[in-house]
MARGU-159031 format. One record per atom (N, C-alpha, C, CB): atom name; residue in one letter; z, y, x. Coordinates in steps of 0.2 Angstrom, whole numbers, plus 2048, in hexadecimal, padded with zeros to 3 digits. Atoms other than C-alpha are relative to their C-alpha. Glycine has a CB too. Layout:
! residues N
  at  aa   pz   py   px
  CA   A    Z    Y    X
...
***
This chain:
! residues 103
  at  aa   pz   py   px
   N   M  7FA  7FE  803
  CA   M  7D1  7A5  80B
   C   M  802  807  805
  CB   M  806  7FA  800
   N   M  7FF  7F9  7FC
  CA   M  7D6  7B7  811
   C   M  807  800  804
  CB   M  7FF  807  7FC
   N   N  7FA  7FF  7FC
  CA   N  7E3  7BA  81E
   C   N  806  803  7FC
  CB   N  7FF  805  806
   N   P  7FB  7FC  803
  CA   P  7F3  7C0  816
   C   P  801  807  802
  CB   P  807  7FD  801
   N   L  7FF  7F9  7FD
  CA   L  7F5  7CF  821
   C   L  7FA  804  7FE
  CB   L  802  800  809
   N   H  806  7FC  801
  CA   H  7E3  7D4  81E
   C   H  801  802  7F8
  CB   H  7F8  7FB  801
   N   S  7FF  800  807
  CA   S  7E7  7D2  80B
   C   S  804  806  7FF
  CB   S  803  7FA  7FC
   N   F  7FB  7FA  800
  CA   F  7F6  7DE  80D
   C   F  7FD  806  801
  CB   F  805  7FF  804
   N   R  803  7F9  7FE
  CA   R  7EC  7EB  816
   C   R  7FB  802  7FA
  CB   R  7FB  7FF  807
   N   L  805  800  805
  CA   L  7DF  7EA  808
   C   L  805  803  7F9
  CB   L  7FD  7F9  7FE
   N   I  7FC  7FD  805
  CA   I  7ED  7ED  7FB
   C   I  803  806  801
  CB   I  805  7FA  7FE
   N   A  7FD  7F9  7FE
  CA   A  7F5  7FB  805
   C   A  7FB  805  800
  CB   A  804  7FF  808
   N   F  805  7FB  801
  CA   F  7E4  803  805
   C   F  7FF  802  7F9
  CB   F  7F9  7FD  803
   N   A  801  7FF  808
  CA   A  7E2  802  7F2
   C   A  806  804  7FD
  CB   A  7FF  7F8  7FD
   N   E  7FA  7FD  803
  CA   E  7F4  807  7EF
   C   E  800  807  803
  CB   E  807  7FC  802
   N   G  800  7F9  7FE
  CA   G  7F3  816  7FA
   C   G  7FA  804  7FD
  CB   G  7FF  800  808
   N   T  805  7FC  804
  CA   T  7E2  81B  7F2
   C   T  802  802  7FA
  CB   T  7F9  7FD  800
   N   S  7FE  7FF  807
  CA   S  7E8  819  7E1
   C   S  807  806  800
  CB   S  803  7F8  7FC
   N   F  7FA  7FB  800
  CA   F  7F8  824  7E6
   C   F  7FD  807  801
  CB   F  804  7FF  806
   N   L  804  7FA  800
  CA   L  7EC  832  7EC
   C   L  7FC  803  7FA
  CB   L  7FB  7FE  805
   N   I  803  7FF  806
  CA   I  7E2  831  7DD
   C   I  804  803  7FB
  CB   I  7FC  7FB  7FE
   N   L  7FA  7FE  805
  CA   L  7F2  833  7D2
   C   L  801  807  802
  CB   L  806  7FB  801
   N   L  7FD  7F9  7FE
  CA   L  7F8  842  7DC
   C   L  7FB  805  800
  CB   L  803  7FF  807
   N   F  804  7FB  7FF
  CA   F  7E8  84B  7DF
   C   F  7FA  801  7FB
  CB   F  7FC  7FF  806
   N   V  805  800  805
  CA   V  7DD  846  7D1
   C   V  803  801  7F9
  CB   V  7FC  7FB  801
   N   A  7FE  801  806
  CA   A  7E6  840  7C2
   C   A  806  805  7FD
  CB   A  802  7FA  7FF
   N   M  7FA  7FB  801
  CA   M  7F6  84C  7C3
   C   M  7FD  806  7FE
  CB   M  805  801  806
   N   P  802  7F9  801
  CA   P  7EB  85C  7C4
   C   P  7FC  800  7FA
  CB   P  7FB  803  805
   N   M  803  801  807
  CA   M  7E1  855  7B5
   C   M  804  800  7FA
  CB   M  7FC  7FA  800
   N   K  7FA  800  806
  CA   K  7F1  853  7AB
   C   K  802  807  7FF
  CB   K  807  7FB  801
   N   Y  7FD  7F9  800
  CA   Y  7F8  864  7AF
   C   Y  7FB  806  800
  CB   Y  805  800  806
   N   L  805  7FA  800
  CA   L  7E9  86F  7B1
   C   L  7FB  7FF  7FB
  CB   L  7FD  800  807
   N   M  806  801  805
  CA   M  7DD  867  7A5
   C   M  803  7FD  7F8
  CB   M  7FA  7FB  803
   N   G  7FD  802  806
  CA   G  7EA  860  798
   C   G  7FD  7F9  7FF
  CB   G  7FD  805  7F9
   N   M  803  807  801
  CA   M  7E4  84E  79A
   C   M  805  7FB  803
  CB   M  7FA  7FF  804
   N   P  7FB  804  7FE
  CA   P  7F3  843  79B
   C   P  7FE  7F8  801
  CB   P  806  801  7FB
   N   L  803  807  7FF
  CA   L  7E9  833  79A
   C   L  7FE  7FE  807
  CB   L  7FA  7FF  7FB
   N   A  802  802  7F9
  CA   A  7E3  835  7AB
   C   A  806  7FD  804
  CB   A  7FD  806  804
   N   V  7FA  802  7FC
  CA   V  7F5  833  7B2
   C   V  802  7F9  7FD
  CB   V  806  804  800
   N   R  7FE  807  803
  CA   R  7F8  824  7A6
   C   R  7FC  7FB  803
  CB   R  800  800  7F8
   N   I  805  805  7FD
  CA   I  7E9  81B  7AC
   C   I  802  7FF  808
  CB   I  7F8  803  7FF
   N   V  800  801  7F9
  CA   V  7EA  81E  7BE
   C   V  807  7FE  802
  CB   V  7FE  807  804
   N   G  7F9  802  7FF
  CA   G  7FD  81D  7BE
   C   G  801  7F9  800
  CB   G  804  803  7FC
   N   S  7FF  807  801
  CA   S  7FC  80C  7B7
   C   S  7FD  7FB  805
  CB   S  7FE  7FE  7F9
   N   I  803  803  7FB
  CA   I  7F0  806  7C3
   C   I  803  800  806
  CB   I  7F9  803  801
   N   H  7FC  800  7F9
  CA   H  7FA  80D  7D2
   C   H  807  7FC  7FF
  CB   H  801  808  802
   N   G  7FB  804  800
  CA   G  809  805  7CB
   C   G  800  7F9  801
  CB   G  803  801  7FA
   N   V  803  808  7FE
  CA   V  801  7F4  7CB
   C   V  800  7FF  808
  CB   V  7F8  7FE  7FB
   N   L  800  801  7F9
  CA   L  7FC  7F7  7DC
   C   L  805  800  805
  CB   L  7FB  804  803
   N   F  7F9  7FF  7FD
  CA   F  80D  7FD  7E2
   C   F  804  7FA  800
  CB   F  804  806  7FD
   N   L  7FD  806  801
  CA   L  815  7ED  7DB
   C   L  7FD  7FA  804
  CB   L  801  7FF  7F9
   N   L  803  805  7FC
  CA   L  808  7E2  7E3
   C   L  801  801  807
  CB   L  7F9  7FF  7FE
   N   Y  7FF  7FE  7F9
  CA   Y  80A  7EC  7F4
   C   Y  808  7FD  801
  CB   Y  7FF  808  802
   N   V  7F9  802  7FF
  CA   V  81E  7E9  7F3
   C   V  800  7F7  800
  CB   V  804  803  7FA
   N   A  7FF  807  800
  CA   A  81C  7D7  7EE
   C   A  7FD  7FC  806
  CB   A  7FE  7FD  7F9
   N   R  803  802  7FA
  CA   R  810  7D3  7FC
   C   R  804  801  807
  CB   R  7FA  805  801
   N   L  7FC  7FF  7FA
  CA   L  81B  7DC  809
   C   L  806  7FB  800
  CB   L  802  808  7FF
   N   A  7FA  805  800
  CA   A  829  7D1  803
   C   A  7FE  7F9  802
  CB   A  803  800  7F9
   N   K  802  807  7FE
  CA   K  81F  7C1  805
   C   K  7FE  800  807
  CB   K  7FA  7FE  7FB
   N   L  801  7FF  7F9
  CA   L  819  7C7  816
   C   L  805  800  805
  CB   L  7FC  805  801
   N   R  7F9  800  7FC
  CA   R  82A  7CA  81C
   C   R  802  7FA  801
  CB   R  805  804  7FC
   N   T  7FE  806  7FE
  CA   T  82F  7B9  819
   C   T  7FC  7FC  803
  CB   T  802  7FE  7FA
   N   M  805  804  7FC
  CA   M  81F  7B1  81F
   C   M  800  801  807
  CB   M  7F9  802  7FE
   N   Y  800  7FD  7F9
  CA   Y  81F  7BB  82F
   C   Y  807  801  803
  CB   Y  7FC  807  801
   N   Q  7F9  7FE  7FE
  CA   Q  832  7BE  831
   C   Q  7FF  808  803
  CB   Q  803  7FB  806
   N   W  800  7F9  7FE
  CA   W  82E  7D1  832
   C   W  807  803  800
  CB   W  7FC  805  7FC
   N   D  7F9  7FD  801
  CA   D  83E  7DB  836
   C   D  801  805  7FB
  CB   D  800  804  806
   N   K  7FF  7FC  805
  CA   K  846  7E6  82A
   C   K  7FE  807  801
  CB   K  807  801  7FE
   N   R  803  7F9  7FE
  CA   R  841  7F6  833
   C   R  7F8  801  7FE
  CB   R  802  803  809
   N   F  807  800  801
  CA   F  82F  7F2  832
   C   F  7FF  800  7F9
  CB   F  7FD  7FA  804
   N   C  802  801  807
  CA   C  830  7ED  820
   C   C  802  807  7FC
  CB   C  803  7FA  7FC
   N   L  7FF  7FB  802
  CA   L  839  7FD  81D
   C   L  7FB  806  801
  CB   L  807  802  802
   N   Q  807  7FC  7FF
  CA   Q  82B  807  825
   C   Q  7FB  7FF  7FC
  CB   Q  7FE  800  807
   N   A  805  802  805
  CA   A  81F  7FE  81A
   C   A  801  803  7FA
  CB   A  800  7F9  7FF
   N   F  7FE  7FE  807
  CA   F  828  802  80B
   C   F  7FF  808  7FF
  CB   F  807  7FD  7FE
   N   L  800  7F9  800
  CA   L  82A  814  80F
   C   L  7F9  803  800
  CB   L  803  802  806
   N   A  807  7FE  800
  CA   A  818  816  813
   C   A  7FD  800  7F9
  CB   A  7FB  7FC  805
   N   S  803  800  806
  CA   S  814  810  802
   C   S  802  805  7FB
  CB   S  800  7FA  7FE
   N   V  7FE  7FB  805
  CA   V  81D  81E  7F9
   C   V  7FE  807  803
  CB   V  808  800  7FF
   N   L  803  7FA  7FC
  CA   L  816  82C  805
   C   L  7F8  801  7FF
  CB   L  803  800  808
   N   P  808  800  800
  CA   P  804  834  802
   C   P  7FE  7FF  807
  CB   P  7FD  807  7FD
   N   F  804  802  7F9
  CA   F  7F9  82D  810
   C   F  804  7FC  804
  CB   F  7FF  807  805
   N   G  7FC  805  7FC
  CA   G  807  822  816
   C   G  7FD  7F9  801
  CB   G  807  7FF  7FC
   N   P  803  806  7FE
  CA   P  7FE  812  814
   C   P  7FB  800  804
  CB   P  7FF  7FC  7FA
   N   F  805  7FF  7FB
  CA   F  7F0  818  81E
   C   F  802  801  807
  CB   F  7FC  806  7FE
   N   V  7FE  7FF  7F9
  CA   V  7FA  81E  82C
   C   V  804  7F9  802
  CB   V  806  806  800
   N   F  7FD  807  7FE
  CA   F  805  80D  82B
   C   F  7FB  7FB  802
  CB   F  804  7FE  7FB
   N   D  805  805  7FE
  CA   D  7F4  804  82D
   C   D  800  7FE  807
  CB   D  7F9  802  7FE
   N   K  800  801  7F9
  CA   K  7F4  807  83F
   C   K  805  7FA  803
  CB   K  802  806  803
   N   Y  7FB  805  7FE
  CA   Y  804  7FD  840
   C   Y  7FF  7F8  7FE
  CB   Y  807  802  7FE
   N   L  802  807  803
  CA   L  7FD  7EE  835
   C   L  7FB  7FE  805
  CB   L  7FD  801  7F8
   N   R  806  803  7FC
  CA   R  7EE  7ED  840
   C   R  803  7FE  807
  CB   R  7FB  805  802
   N   E  7FC  802  7FA
  CA   E  7FA  7EC  850
   C   E  803  7F9  7FE
  CB   E  805  805  802
   N   K  7FC  806  802
  CA   K  804  7DE  847
   C   K  7FB  7FB  800
  CB   K  803  801  7F9
   N   K  806  805  801
  CA   K  7F3  7D5  843
   C   K  7FE  7FE  807
  CB   K  7FB  803  7FC
   N   A  802  801  7F9
  CA   A  7EE  7D7  855
   C   A  805  7FC  804
  CB   A  7FE  806  803
   N   A  7FB  804  7FC
  CA   A  7FE  7D0  85C
   C   A  801  7F9  7FD
  CB   A  807  804  800
   N   M  800  806  804
  CA   M  7FE  7C2  84F
   C   M  7FA  7FB  803
  CB   M  800  801  7F9
   N   S  806  803  7FE
  CA   S  7ED  7BD  855
   C   S  800  7FE  807
  CB   S  7FA  804  800
   N   R  7FF  802  7F9
  CA   R  7F1  7BE  867
   C   R  805  7FA  801
  CB   R  802  806  805
   N   S  7FC  806  800
  CA   S  800  7B2  864
   C   S  7FE  7FA  7FE
  CB   S  804  801  7FC
   N   Q  803  806  803
  CA   Q  7F6  7A5  85B
   C   Q  7FB  7FE  805
  CB   Q  7FD  801  7FA
   N   D  805  803  7FB
  CA   D  7EA  7A4  86A
   C   D  803  7FC  806
  CB   D  7FB  805  803
***
């Protein structure tokens, strides 16, 4: 079974990637090439991943008693381009700290 924090990092990576594809591939396809279906498809995928990200964040907040500030930062990272990739540094630090406390 996968570590909950590791699975959250994977979801964050997928959500961040889908956001970038939406912004830098699908949106130009819609507005420059007249292909609105690209935004509909990529936007739907991104929407599901965003909801999964927020749901997993809420679960981890309860599971690990994360403070409100950290969770707010995690949420803000999800709505900024490249945010999840920058925030991953803090998730790796959390994971390392949790590993040390279990030893």
